[in-house]
C-alpha positions as CSV (number, residue, x, y, z in Angstrom):
1,M,151.7,-126.9,30.6
2,T,154.6,-129.3,28.8
3,G,155.9,-128.9,25.7
4,I,158.6,-129.0,23.4
5,G,160.6,-126.0,20.5
6,K,163.1,-126.2,18.6
7,S,165.2,-123.1,17.2
8,F,166.2,-123.1,13.5
9,G,168.5,-121.0,13.1
10,S,168.9,-117.3,14.7
11,L,165.5,-116.3,13.0
12,I,162.5,-119.0,13.3
13,D,161.5,-120.6,17.2
14,A,158.7,-123.1,16.7
15,S,156.9,-125.4,20.0
16,L,154.8,-128.2,20.3
17,T,152.9,-127.8,23.8
18,Y,149.8,-129.3,25.9
19,R,148.3,-126.8,27.9
20,S,145.2,-128.3,30.1
21,L,143.6,-125.1,32.5
22,Y,140.8,-126.5,35.3
23,Y,138.5,-123.7,36.9
24,D,136.3,-125.0,41.0
25,M,134.3,-122.1,41.7
26,K,132.2,-121.6,44.7
27,A,128.8,-123.4,44.5
28,G,125.9,-120.6,43.3
29,G,127.5,-119.6,39.9
30,I,126.7,-119.9,36.7
31,L,129.9,-121.9,36.4
32,Q,131.6,-123.8,38.8
33,K,133.6,-126.4,37.4
34,N,135.3,-126.0,34.2
35,M,138.2,-127.4,32.4
36,M,139.8,-126.3,29.2
37,H,142.6,-128.4,27.8
38,G,144.3,-129.5,24.0
39,P,147.6,-129.1,22.4
40,Q,149.0,-125.8,20.9
41,T,151.5,-125.4,18.2
42,A,153.9,-121.9,17.7
43,V,156.2,-120.2,15.5
44,A,158.0,-117.3,16.1
45,F,159.8,-115.2,13.4
46,K,162.9,-113.0,14.5
47,F,163.4,-109.9,13.1
């Protein structure tokens, strides 16, 4: 995961990240290799 974030005052935080996750499981299973990746945005409001 890599990304950038910014605080807007003391109440709001925002971030833009890119995530990548790769699974390589043992042979013989239903799901042997899988890769999930993509962008993510987040906004947090602090009370």
